[in-house]
C-alpha positions as CSV (number, residue, x, y, z in Angstrom):
1,X,122.4,123.5,169.9
2,X,125.4,125.4,171.3
3,X,125.0,126.7,175.0
4,X,127.2,128.6,177.4
5,X,127.2,129.0,181.2
6,X,127.1,132.5,182.7
7,X,130.0,132.8,185.2
8,X,132.2,135.4,186.8
9,X,136.0,135.3,187.3
10,X,135.6,135.0,191.1
11,X,132.9,132.3,191.2
12,X,129.3,131.5,190.4
13,X,126.7,134.1,191.0
14,X,123.3,133.3,192.4
15,X,121.7,135.2,189.5
16,X,123.1,136.7,186.4
17,X,121.8,139.9,185.0
18,X,121.4,140.1,181.2
19,X,120.1,143.1,179.4
20,X,118.4,143.2,176.1
21,X,116.6,145.7,174.1
22,X,113.1,144.8,173.3
23,X,111.1,147.4,171.4
24,X,113.3,150.1,172.8
25,X,112.9,149.1,176.5
26,X,115.7,147.6,178.5
27,X,114.6,144.6,180.5
28,X,116.4,142.5,183.1
29,X,116.4,138.8,182.8
30,X,117.1,136.7,186.0
31,X,118.6,133.3,185.4
32,X,119.1,130.8,188.1
33,X,122.6,129.9,189.0
34,X,124.3,127.5,186.5
35,X,121.3,127.7,184.1
36,X,122.4,127.7,180.5
37,X,121.2,130.1,177.9
38,X,120.7,129.1,174.3
39,X,123.0,131.3,172.1
40,X,122.3,129.6,168.8
41,X,121.6,132.8,166.9
42,X,124.1,135.0,168.8
43,X,127.4,133.1,168.8
44,X,129.1,131.3,165.9
45,X,131.9,129.0,166.0
46,X,135.3,130.0,164.6
47,X,135.0,127.4,161.8
48,X,131.7,128.9,160.7
49,X,133.2,132.4,160.5
50,X,136.1,131.2,158.4
51,X,133.8,129.4,156.1
52,X,131.7,132.5,155.7
53,X,134.7,134.6,154.8
54,X,135.9,132.1,152.2
55,X,132.4,131.9,150.7
56,X,132.3,135.7,150.3
57,X,135.7,135.8,148.7
58,X,134.8,132.9,146.3
59,X,131.6,134.7,145.2
60,X,133.6,137.9,144.6
61,X,136.1,136.0,142.5
62,X,133.3,134.5,140.4
63,X,131.7,137.9,139.8
64,X,135.1,139.3,138.7
65,X,135.7,136.4,136.4
66,X,132.2,136.9,134.8
67,X,132.9,140.6,134.2
68,X,136.2,139.8,132.5
69,X,134.6,137.2,130.3
70,X,131.9,139.6,129.2
71,X,134.6,142.2,128.5
72,X,136.6,139.9,126.3
73,X,133.5,138.7,124.4
74,X,132.5,142.3,123.7
75,X,136.1,143.1,122.5
76,X,136.2,140.1,120.1
77,X,132.8,141.0,118.6
78,X,133.8,144.6,118.1
79,X,136.9,143.5,116.2
80,X,134.9,141.1,114.1
81,X,132.3,143.8,113.5
82,X,129.7,141.1,112.8
83,X,130.1,141.8,109.0
84,X,130.5,145.5,109.0
85,X,133.0,148.2,109.9
86,X,132.3,151.2,112.1
87,X,134.1,154.3,110.9
88,X,134.3,157.3,113.1
89,X,136.0,160.1,111.3
90,X,136.2,162.1,114.5
91,X,138.8,159.7,115.7
92,X,140.4,158.8,112.3
93,X,141.0,162.4,111.4
94,X,141.1,164.1,114.8
95,X,144.8,165.0,114.3
96,X,144.0,166.8,111.1
97,X,141.7,169.3,112.7
98,X,138.7,168.3,110.5
99,X,135.3,169.3,111.8
100,X,133.0,166.3,112.0
101,X,129.3,166.7,111.4
102,X,126.6,164.4,112.6
103,X,126.5,162.8,109.2
104,X,130.1,161.7,109.5
105,X,130.3,160.5,113.1
106,X,129.6,156.8,113.6
107,X,129.4,156.1,109.9
108,X,128.7,152.4,109.2
109,X,130.0,150.8,106.0
110,X,128.1,147.6,105.1
111,X,129.6,144.8,102.9
112,X,128.3,144.3,99.5
113,X,126.3,141.0,99.2
114,X,124.9,141.4,95.6
115,X,124.5,143.9,92.9
116,X,120.9,144.7,93.9
117,X,122.4,146.9,96.7
118,X,124.3,148.9,94.1
119,X,121.3,149.2,91.9
120,X,119.1,150.3,94.7
121,X,121.6,153.0,95.9
122,X,122.2,154.5,92.4
123,X,118.5,154.4,91.4
124,X,117.3,156.1,94.6
125,X,116.9,159.8,94.2
126,X,118.0,161.2,97.6
127,X,118.0,164.9,96.7
128,X,115.4,165.7,94.0
129,X,116.3,168.6,91.7
130,X,113.8,171.0,90.2
131,X,116.1,172.9,87.9
132,X,118.4,170.5,85.9
133,X,120.6,171.9,83.1
134,X,122.6,170.1,80.5
135,X,126.3,171.0,79.9
136,X,128.0,169.5,76.9
137,X,126.9,166.6,74.7
138,X,125.5,168.8,71.9
139,X,125.8,167.8,68.3
140,X,128.1,167.2,66.6
141,X,130.0,166.3,69.7
142,X,129.6,162.8,71.2
143,X,126.5,162.4,73.3
144,X,128.5,160.8,76.1
145,X,130.1,164.2,76.8
146,X,126.7,165.3,78.3
147,X,126.8,166.2,82.0
148,X,123.9,167.4,84.1
149,X,124.0,170.0,86.9
150,X,121.4,171.0,89.4
151,X,120.8,174.8,89.5
152,X,118.4,174.7,92.5
153,X,118.9,177.5,95.0
154,X,120.4,175.3,97.7
155,X,123.5,174.8,95.5
156,X,123.8,178.5,94.8
157,X,125.9,178.2,91.6
158,X,126.2,181.9,90.7
159,X,127.3,183.0,87.3
160,X,130.4,185.3,87.5
161,X,131.7,183.7,90.7
162,X,131.3,179.9,90.1
163,X,134.3,177.6,89.8
164,X,134.3,174.3,87.9
165,X,137.0,171.6,87.8
166,X,136.8,169.1,84.9
167,X,138.9,166.0,84.9
168,X,138.7,164.1,81.6
169,X,138.2,166.1,78.4
170,X,139.1,163.6,75.6
171,X,139.1,166.4,73.0
172,X,135.4,167.1,73.6
173,X,135.1,170.7,74.9
174,X,131.3,170.8,75.0
175,X,131.0,170.6,78.8
176,X,133.8,173.2,79.4
177,X,132.5,175.6,76.7
178,X,128.9,175.5,78.1
179,X,130.0,176.2,81.7
180,X,132.3,179.0,80.4
181,X,129.3,180.5,78.6
182,X,127.4,180.2,81.9
183,X,130.2,182.5,83.2
184,X,132.0,180.1,85.4
185,X,135.8,179.8,85.7
186,X,136.7,176.4,84.3
187,X,139.9,174.5,85.0
188,X,140.2,171.4,82.7
189,X,142.6,168.4,82.9
190,X,143.5,165.6,80.6
191,X,147.0,164.0,80.4
192,X,146.1,161.8,77.4
193,X,145.6,164.6,75.0
194,X,148.5,165.7,72.8
195,X,148.3,169.3,73.8
196,X,150.2,171.3,76.4
197,X,148.9,173.6,79.1
198,X,147.1,176.5,77.5
199,X,144.4,179.1,77.9
200,X,141.6,177.8,75.6
201,X,139.2,180.7,76.3
202,X,139.0,183.6,78.8
203,X,137.2,181.3,81.3
204,X,138.9,178.0,80.4
205,X,142.4,176.9,81.4
206,X,143.7,173.5,80.3
207,X,146.4,171.4,82.1
208,X,148.0,168.3,80.7
209,X,147.7,166.5,84.0
210,X,145.7,163.6,85.3
211,X,144.0,162.9,88.7
212,X,145.2,160.1,90.9
213,X,146.2,159.2,94.5
214,X,149.9,160.2,94.1
215,X,152.1,162.6,92.3
216,X,154.1,161.1,89.4
217,X,153.4,159.2,86.2
218,X,150.8,156.5,85.5
219,X,149.8,154.3,82.6
220,X,146.5,155.7,81.4
221,X,144.2,155.2,78.4
222,X,143.6,151.4,78.7
223,X,139.9,151.8,78.2
224,X,140.4,153.9,75.1
225,X,142.9,151.5,73.6
226,X,145.8,153.9,73.6
227,X,147.8,153.2,76.8
228,X,150.5,155.7,77.6
229,X,152.5,157.0,80.6
230,X,151.0,160.3,81.8
231,X,151.6,162.8,84.5
232,X,149.2,162.6,87.4
233,X,148.8,164.3,90.8
234,X,146.6,164.4,93.8
235,X,143.5,166.5,94.1
236,X,144.9,168.4,97.1
237,X,148.1,169.2,95.3
238,X,146.2,170.4,92.2
239,X,144.1,172.8,94.4
240,X,147.3,174.2,95.9
241,X,148.7,174.7,92.4
242,X,145.5,176.6,91.4
243,X,145.4,178.5,94.7
244,X,141.9,177.0,95.4
245,X,142.5,175.1,98.6
246,X,140.0,177.2,100.6
247,X,137.7,178.0,97.6
248,X,134.3,176.5,97.0
249,X,134.1,174.2,94.0
250,X,130.7,174.5,92.5
251,X,131.0,171.6,90.2
252,X,133.6,168.8,90.0
253,X,133.4,166.7,86.8
254,X,135.3,163.3,86.9
255,X,135.4,161.1,83.8
256,X,138.7,159.4,84.0
257,X,138.2,155.8,83.0
258,X,138.2,153.9,86.3
259,X,140.8,156.2,88.0
260,X,137.8,157.5,90.0
261,X,138.7,154.8,92.5
262,X,142.1,156.5,93.0
263,X,140.3,159.8,93.6
264,X,137.9,158.2,96.1
265,X,140.8,156.5,98.0
266,X,142.8,159.7,98.2
267,X,140.0,161.9,99.2
268,X,138.5,159.8,102.0
269,X,141.7,158.6,103.6
270,X,144.1,161.5,102.9
271,X,142.1,164.7,102.2
272,X,138.5,164.3,103.5
273,X,138.4,167.9,104.7
274,X,138.4,169.1,101.0
275,X,135.0,167.4,100.4
276,X,133.2,170.0,102.4
277,X,134.1,172.7,99.8
278,X,132.5,170.7,96.9
279,X,128.8,171.4,96.0
280,X,128.3,168.9,93.2
281,X,130.2,166.0,91.7
282,X,129.3,164.6,88.3
283,X,131.1,161.3,87.7
284,X,131.1,158.6,85.1
285,X,131.4,155.3,87.1
286,X,132.9,152.4,85.4
287,X,131.2,149.3,86.7
288,X,128.3,147.2,85.6
289,X,125.0,146.8,87.3
290,X,123.9,143.6,85.5
291,X,125.2,140.2,84.7
292,X,127.8,140.0,87.4
293,X,128.1,137.1,89.8
294,X,131.4,137.8,91.5
295,X,131.2,140.6,94.0
296,X,133.8,139.1,96.4
297,X,136.1,141.1,98.7
298,X,138.7,141.9,96.0
299,X,136.2,142.9,93.3
300,X,135.9,146.4,92.0
301,X,132.2,146.4,93.1
302,X,133.2,146.1,96.8
303,X,135.5,149.1,96.4
304,X,132.8,151.2,94.7
305,X,130.2,150.2,97.3
306,X,132.5,151.2,100.2
307,X,133.1,154.6,98.6
308,X,129.4,155.2,97.8
309,X,128.6,154.7,101.5
310,X,131.4,157.1,102.5
311,X,130.0,159.7,100.1
312,X,126.7,159.5,102.0
313,X,128.6,159.8,105.3
314,X,130.2,163.0,104.1
315,X,126.9,164.6,103.2
316,X,126.7,163.8,99.5
317,X,123.3,162.7,98.3
318,X,122.4,161.2,94.9
319,X,120.6,163.8,92.7
320,X,120.4,161.5,89.7
321,X,121.8,158.5,88.0
322,X,121.5,158.3,84.2
323,X,123.0,156.7,81.1
324,X,123.7,158.1,77.7
325,X,122.0,155.3,75.8
326,X,120.6,151.8,76.4
327,X,123.8,150.4,75.0
328,X,125.9,152.3,77.4
329,X,127.9,150.1,79.8
330,X,128.7,152.9,82.2
331,X,126.6,155.2,84.4
332,X,126.7,158.9,85.1
333,X,126.1,159.8,88.8
334,X,125.4,163.3,90.1
335,X,125.9,163.9,93.8
336,X,125.2,167.1,95.7
337,X,125.9,168.5,99.2
338,X,122.7,170.3,100.2
339,X,122.9,173.9,101.3
340,X,120.1,176.3,102.0
341,X,118.3,178.9,99.8
342,X,119.1,181.9,102.0
343,X,120.7,184.8,100.1
């Protein structure tokens, strides 16, 4: 126990007066001369004070180190993504001035593990349709020219003012003729046909041009067995050519023999703002849903799976998936962006 003698500079006093506060009342304590007072709890040695300061600093350093460790672990996990990629179009496209809806922000793209994910997505009706109508595919034309469109009020496809873009004609005009008869303005495109740009009918304009993710020429027709170099252009450039950049596209038909992947890539990463003006997309997708074991990172299935999820992120819902026959290898998918039925 540490003790101290109470002294004055001029000598020893007979008594020493100490004051303390006890429950708010000052009391005097008289101590006999030279009597020592225990100061164990009141006075610390210089070494103890130094040790206490060092201990405080050491604890602060440990806390700072722990915070840094947690930060770096979180950063590493965010880059790894734990098997998925977080896409936030509000940051990806913020410089393009694109309005971001709640369906787009924080979009999560999951990796494809097996084909059952693709089957489940395509077979799940997300937007039931009460009024389905067939366009094209009538005898004697080939049945695979048949496309379906939903005429429910939320899509508001109005005869006399509707606009249809059709990519992939292959000399079968049934789809275009039916929509023209419905009194829609139809712009049709196919670079593999041996005909030049022309006005087929009052409501049908044809362009010998294909759809891709760049402007130039591309080898097309492999799936038809007649490969040739053809002129192609981007969707955004085609809309500018038609003066339709700010127009609503009531129906977009895409049947372009696997080049739909070029369309997806260009739209989602170069022109996503144009998706908001499309009401329905009818597309023939060129991938199998059965008998495939390789769905690795470089496979076409991973690409389609990524784009299907992005379609959902940008507000498109599966209306229907169908095939033209049991022997058909490819599927027709109809997506819609839901509106409202108000006049």
